[in-house]
PATI-975109 format. One record per residue (C-alpha): residue in three letters; x, y, z. Coordinates in steps of 0.25 Angstrom, whole numbers, plus 5000, padded with zeros to 4 digits. Layout:
<pts>
AlaXYZ...
</pts>
This chain:
<pts>
Unk532454975402Unk532854835407Unk531654825415Unk530754855403Unk531354745395Unk531254645407Unk529754685409Unk529554645394Unk530354515395Unk529654475408Unk528254495401Unk528654415389Unk529254305398Unk527954295406Unk527154285394Unk528054185388Unk528054095401Unk526554105402Unk526354065387Unk527353955389Unk526653885400Unk525653795394Unk524353805402Unk524853915411Unk523553995410Unk522853875417Unk523653895429Unk525053865436Unk525753755430Unk526053645440Unk527553605443Unk527253465437Unk526753525424Unk527953625422Unk528953505425Unk528253415415Unk528253535404Unk529753535407Unk529953395405Unk530553385419Unk530053255425Unk530053165437Unk529853035431Unk530652975419Unk530552865409Unk531352735410Unk532252775398Unk532552895388Unk533252905375Unk534153015381Unk534553035395Unk535253165398Unk536053175411Unk535953315416Unk534853415415Unk535753535415Unk536153635403Unk536453525393Unk535553425398Unk534253505396Unk534753545382Unk534853395378Unk533553355384Unk532753465377Unk533453445363Unk533453285364Unk531953285368Unk531553365356Unk531653235349Unk530353165353Unk530853025349Unk531853035360Unk531653035375Unk532553115384Unk532853125399Unk533653225406Unk534153195420Unk534653305429Unk535253285443Unk534753425448Unk533353475450Unk532453545440Unk532753675447Unk531353725448Unk531453775462Unk532653865458Unk532053905445Unk531954055449Unk533454055453Unk533853985441Unk533054075432Unk533654215437Unk534954235431Unk535454325442Unk535254225452Unk536454145447Unk537154255456Unk536154295466Unk535454165470Unk536354055464Unk535953915463Unk537253865466Unk536953835481Unk535653755477Unk535453615472Unk535553665458Unk537053665459Unk537853535459Unk538853615467Unk540153545462Unk541553575468Unk542853545461Unk543953475469Unk544953575475Unk545753645463Unk547253645465Unk547353755455Unk546353835463Unk546853835477Unk546153695480Unk544853765479Unk543653675476Unk542753755466Unk541253755466Unk540653705453Unk539153735453Unk538353655442Unk536853655440Unk536053545445Unk534753575440Unk533953565427Unk534753665418Unk536053635425Unk537053745427Unk536253825417Unk535253845428Unk536253905438Unk537453965431Unk537754105427Unk537054105414Unk538254145404Unk537954105390Unk539254125382Unk539854025372Unk541153965368Unk541754005355Unk542053955342Unk543553935345Unk543253845357Unk542153755350Unk543053735338Unk544153695348Unk543253595354Unk542853535340Unk544353525337Unk544553435349Unk543553335344Unk543653355329Unk543953215326Unk542653165333Unk541353135326Unk540453255329Unk541553355331Unk540853455322Unk539753465332Unk540653545341Unk541153655331Unk540853795334Unk539753805323Unk539053685328Unk539153725343Unk538853865341Unk537453825334Unk537153735346Unk537453845356Unk536553945348Unk535453835347Unk535353835363Unk535053985364Unk534154105362Unk534954235362Unk534354365366Unk535054495366Unk535254585378Unk534254695381Unk534654835376Unk535054885390Unk535954775393Unk536554775379Unk536954925381Unk537454905396Unk538154775394Unk538754805380Unk538254675375Unk538454625361Unk537954505354Unk537654435340Unk536354365340Unk536754275329Unk537754205338Unk536654165347Unk535454065346Unk534054115345Unk533153995348Unk533753915359Unk533253875372Unk534253955381Unk534254105381Unk535554175379Unk535354325383Unk535854435393Unk535454485406Unk534354595406Unk535254675416Unk536654715416Unk537754805422Unk538654915416Unk539954835419Unk539454725409Unk539554825398Unk540854875403Unk541454735403Unk541754715388Unk542354855387Unk543254835399Unk543654695394Unk544054745380Unk544854855387Unk545654755394Unk545954675382Unk544754575380Unk544054585366Unk542554605365Unk541654515358Unk540354545352Unk539854405349Unk540454295358Unk539454195355Unk539754175340Unk541054105342Unk542054205347Unk541754205362Unk542954285367Unk543054425372Unk542154505381Unk540654515380Unk539354505388Unk538854355388Unk537454305386Unk536754235397Unk535754125398Unk534554225401Unk533154215396Unk532954365393Unk531354355392Unk531354335407Unk532854355412Unk532954205417Unk534054105416Unk533954025403Unk534553885406Unk534453745401Unk533153715408Unk532453845404Unk532853825390Unk532853685387Unk531853615397Unk530853715402Unk530253755388Unk530053615383Unk528653555382Unk528453425388Unk529153315380Unk528753175382Unk530153125378Unk530953225388Unk531153215403Unk532053285413Unk532253225426Unk532853315437Unk533553265450Unk534053145443Unk535553135446Unk536253045435Unk537152945442Unk537652865430Unk537452815415Unk537152665414Unk537652585402Unk537252465395Unk538252355399Unk538052285386Unk538552405378Unk539952395372Unk541152445380Unk541552575374Unk540152605369Unk539252595382Unk537752625380Unk537052705392Unk535752635395Unk535352725407Unk535652835417Unk535552815432Unk535152935440Unk534652965454Unk533553065459Unk533853045474Unk535253065477Unk535652925473Unk534752845482Unk534052795469Unk534652765456Unk533752775443Unk534052745429Unk533452795416Unk533752725403Unk534352785391Unk533952745377Unk534852835368Unk535852925376Unk536352975389Unk536753125388Unk537653175399Unk537353325401Unk537753345416Unk538853445413Unk540353445415Unk540253385429Unk538953295427Unk539253225414Unk540653175417Unk540153135431Unk538953055426Unk539952975416Unk540952955427Unk539852895437Unk539352815425Unk540752745424Unk541252825412Unk542552905414Unk543952895418Unk544352755423Unk545152815435Unk544052905439Unk542952795439Unk543852695446Unk544152785457Unk542752835459Unk542252685459Unk541352695447Unk541352575438Unk541952605424Unk540952595413Unk541852665402Unk543152725404Unk543152865398Unk544352945403Unk543853085399Unk542553095407Unk542653215417Unk544053255411Unk544453385404Unk543653465414Unk543753615411Unk543153735419Unk543153885418Unk543853935431Unk543654075435Unk544154185445Unk543554325447Unk544054465450Unk543054555458Unk542854705460Unk541954785469Unk541054885462Unk540154995466Unk539254975454Unk537954895455Unk538254745452Unk537154635450Unk537654585463Unk537454715470Unk536054745464Unk535554605468Unk536154625482Unk535454755484Unk534154675483Unk533454775474Unk532454765463Unk533554695454Unk533454575462Unk532054545457Unk532254595443Unk532354485433Unk533154585424Unk534254605434Unk534254465438Unk534554425424Unk535954485425Unk537054395425Unk538554415422Unk538854415407Unk540054495403Unk541254405400Unk542554405392Unk543354285386Unk544754315385Unk545854245377Unk547254215379Unk547754335371Unk546954435380Unk547454365393Unk548954345389Unk549254425377Unk550554385370Unk550854285381Unk549654195377Unk550554115368Unk551554085379Unk550454035388Unk549953945377Unk551353885375Unk551353865390Unk550053795390Unk550353705379Unk551653665386Unk550953635399Unk550053525394Unk550853405398Unk550953455412Unk549453455414Unk549053335405Unk549353235415Unk548453305425Unk547253305415Unk547053155416Unk547753015417Unk547052975404Unk547853005391Unk546553035384Unk546053135394Unk547453195393Unk547353205378Unk546053275379Unk546653375389Unk547753395379Unk546753415367Unk545953515376Unk547253585381Unk547853605367Unk546553655362Unk546453755373Unk547853805372Unk547953805357Unk546553845352Unk545853915364Unk547053985371Unk547654025358Unk546354085352Unk545254185355Unk544454105365Unk544354155379Unk545254085390Unk544654165401Unk543254215403Unk543054345410Unk541654385416Unk541154495424Unk540054485435Unk539354575445Unk538454485452Unk539154515466Unk538754625474Unk539754745473Unk540654675464Unk541054645449Unk541854515446Unk542654475433Unk542954335432Unk543954255424Unk543754115420Unk544654015413Unk543953965400Unk544953855394Unk545653795406Unk546953705404Unk546653645418Unk545653525415Unk544953445426Unk544053335428Unk542653285433Unk542853145440Unk542153065451Unk542653005464Unk541452925468Unk540552815462Unk539352885467Unk538752965456Unk538053065465Unk539453115470Unk540053235464Unk541153225454Unk542553275456Unk542753405449Unk544153445446Unk544353565436Unk545853585440Unk545753735440Unk546953815436Unk547853685436Unk548453735423Unk549353855423Unk548753915411Unk547353915417Unk547953995429Unk548654095419Unk547354115410Unk546454135422Unk547454225428Unk547454315416Unk545954315415Unk545754365429Unk546854475427Unk546054515415Unk544754515423Unk545454615432Unk545954705421Unk544554715415Unk543954755428Unk544954865429Unk544654915415Unk543655025411Unk542455025410Unk542354905419Unk543254955430Unk542355075433Unk541254965437Unk542254905447Unk542854965461Unk543954875466Unk544454735464Unk544154655477Unk544454515471Unk545554475470Unk546054615472Unk547254695469Unk548154605477Unk548154505465Unk549054555454Unk550154455450Unk549854335441Unk550254245453Unk549254325462Unk548154305452Unk548454155451Unk548454135466Unk547154215467Unk546454135456Unk546754005462Unk545954045474Unk544754105467Unk544454015455Unk543053955452Unk542353895441Unk541653975430Unk540653855430Unk541053795416Unk541653655417Unk541753575405Unk542353465397Unk542253345406Unk541553255395Unk542453315384Unk542153295370Unk543553245365Unk544053125358Unk544053005367Unk545652995367Unk545653135373Unk544753105385Unk543453135377Unk542153095384Unk541253125372Unk541353125357Unk540953235348Unk539553185348Unk539553195364Unk539553035366Unk540352985378Unk541452895373Unk541152755375Unk539652775378Unk538652745367Unk537552845371Unk538052945381Unk538353085378Unk538853215385Unk538253345382Unk538653455391Unk539853555395Unk540653435398Unk540853405383Unk541653515377Unk543153475379Unk543653625380Unk543153735390Unk542453845383Unk542653995384Unk541254015389Unk540253985399Unk539653845396Unk538153865395Unk538053905380Unk539053795375Unk538353685384Unk536953725378Unk537653715364Unk538253575367Unk536953525372Unk536253575360Unk537253505351Unk537253375359Unk535753375357Unk535853395342Unk536853285341Unk536053185349Unk534753215342Unk535353205329Unk535953065332Unk534753005338Unk533753065327Unk534653015316Unk534753155310Unk535653185298Unk537053155301Unk537553305299Unk536653405306Unk537253535312Unk536753655320Unk537453745310Unk538553735300Unk539353625308Unk539753505300Unk539553385309Unk540153255305Unk539553115308Unk540753035304Unk541052945315Unk542452915310Unk542953045315Unk543152995329Unk544652965326Unk545253035339Unk544452955349Unk545352835350Unk545252735360Unk546252785371Unk545352745382Unk544452625385Unk543252695377Unk543452705362Unk542952825355Unk542652735343Unk541552665351Unk540852795354Unk539552815347Unk539552945339Unk538253025336Unk538153095323Unk538753235325Unk537553315321Unk536753425327Unk535353485325Unk534953605318Unk533553605323Unk533053725330Unk531753655333Unk532253625347Unk532453775350Unk531053795345Unk530453695354Unk531153765366Unk530953905363Unk529853935352Unk528453935359Unk527153945352Unk526754065361Unk527954145356Unk526954235348Unk526354275362Unk527754305367Unk527954405356Unk526654475359Unk526954485373Unk528354545369Unk527654645360Unk526754685371Unk527854705381Unk528654785370Unk527454885369Unk527354885384Unk528854915386Unk528955025376Unk527755095383Unk528555105396
</pts>
C-alpha cells in the first residue's frame, strides 16, 4: 500500500517539476540559468537597502519576504556554499543518519570549551554552513513551543514597545504562515497511532510539515508505553499545549519524500527578482558604521566580507538596515568582531570598542542530552539500511526519520517533591548569579530568566525534559532525554581580533545542580518507558549504560561522561530590557544601533520546550512583517491575527541607562505585522496547478486499478 501511494506521489512530483521548469521542454537547463532563476549570483551591486547576514534558515525567509516589495533591494550574504553538489544528500531525509553531512564543508564543526560539569568534555556543535543553514543538515523535527512559554517570553519584555508581537496569538499565526501541513498516509496513521488537528497548522506556507511515508511498530507503541509510565498523551501539541507524548511532524515534502528546508521553500521556487541577490561563499567579517552618527545611535553604512579566506576584504553598502540572521553562534560573533559587545571581552580580544553592549553573547542556553540504548532482534531503520536491500534506494523508506517524542513536566518527574525542588532552585540564585557575568545588567537578566523558569515554567505544565526514541542504529533502539529549560547559562565570546577565528563557546553544561537532578530523572523515566509494555516487547536488553547504573549517584556520574548537545542553542542576542543585559528590543533592533536588527534563534530570551526550526521560521516571518510594515509606512496597528500591537514608544520604561548605551536612544520600529498571504501565494501557488490536479486524478485512477 505504501509503495502504491509513493508511486502516485512520485508521478505527481515528476509532473510538477516538469511543468515548473520554464523552457524545460526545449532541453536541459544550464547551471547558469538555474542559478539565475534562484536569485543566486556571483556579482552584486555596490549597495542594497537591506543586507542580511546569514543565508541559513532565518536569512532566506527574510530575503524572500523583504524582496516581495519591489521598491526595496535585498542582499543575502552566506558564508557557506550553495550546496548544489550535496543536494541529493540534503534532500534525502534518511541520509541525516546514513550519509550525514556533518563530516563535510556544510558543517561549521564548532566545539565547546571543556565542560567542567561534563567531565571536561569538549562537545561537538554541528551547525549548517550552506544556503539553508542547519535546516539543510539537521534531523527534520518540526514541533513548536507552547502558549505558556511564549507568554512567559512576552511577560519578560512587557514594558517594551512592540512586546505584543511576541504573544502566543501573534507568534502562533507567524509559525502557521510558514508551513503547509499534510496529514500522514493511512498506513502510517494506523501503525504509528498518529493524531493531529489540521486547524492548528498552516496550509499555504513555503515549508512542508508532514510525516515520513514509512514507520515501525515501536512508534505506535511509544505513546501507550509512555502513558503507562505516567506521561499523559496529547492529541494536538501544535495548538499551544505542547506537553505529553505524541508523534511529531517532520520537515518533509510528501509529494516526493524530500527534505523541506529554508532553501527549497523560500529560495528555489522564486522567480528571478531584479531586487534580490543571494551571494554564497561570502563570510561576513564585520559591520561598518558611519563615524559621524551620534554615539548611542550608530548607523551602519556597510558590511565587510571575504570570499577568499580573508586575503581580500570586500564591502557592500547599506541604505536602510543590516539584519543579522547568523544564528545563536553567528549573530553575536559578528557583533563582537564589529566592536559591539562586553567591554572586557572586546578589550581582551584586541577588538576596538565601537559600542559597549554587555549582553552580546550572554544568556546562552542549550538542550543537553543523554541516551539509554537497548539491543533488539526486531528490524530497525539502521538494520534495514545496513542489510543493503531494496530499502536503501526506496524514497519511501528513506523518508523515515525518528519522530516519536514526549515532553515531561515537573509533576511527572518529581511528583509531590516538585515543590521542594522549586524552593531549592529559588534559594540557589545568589550562589550562581556571580558566575553568570560581572555585569550587573546581565546578572539582572539572568535573574529575570531564572525567576521565569522557576516560577512559570517549572511550576506549570510545560515539559522540562524531552524524551525521544530512535532506531536508526543497526540492531538497537535508543531513548534519549534532553533538558529543555536549563538553569545553567553560558556564553559566546571571542579571544581573537581575527574575524575568521571561531568564537569561544561555553554552555556551562550541568553546572547548576537542578539541571543535573532534572536530567537524571528524565533519563530514569526513559528507562522505565523502555521497560514498560507494549514497548518492552520490542527491546531485548539494555546495553548502555546497563544494569550497573541504578542509584542517583551512579546515574549522575554516568551522565556527566555521556552528555551531548541536542543542537538547540539559543538566546545569545536576547530580547530583554537593556538594563537586564538585553541585546535587542521588542522590535528586534540592537540597542544603541540605529539600523541593525537580529532575527534568528539567538533572540528569544528563554529556551523552548521544542526543537527550534518551527519557532525560528515563525520568528523570521514575524521579523519580516515588522520590517516591511515599518519601511512601507503601513497603518500603525496591523496583526497576523488577533494580537493588539502597540506603537506607543513611551512604553520603553524599563530600559534605563545602566550601561554606556541608553535604551532611549534606540530607534523603535512600529510593532506591527502583516496579515498578507500574497507572499505565501507567490511561493506556492503556481499557474500550472490545474495540470497537477489532472495528473493526480490520472494517478488515482491508475492506483485504484492495481
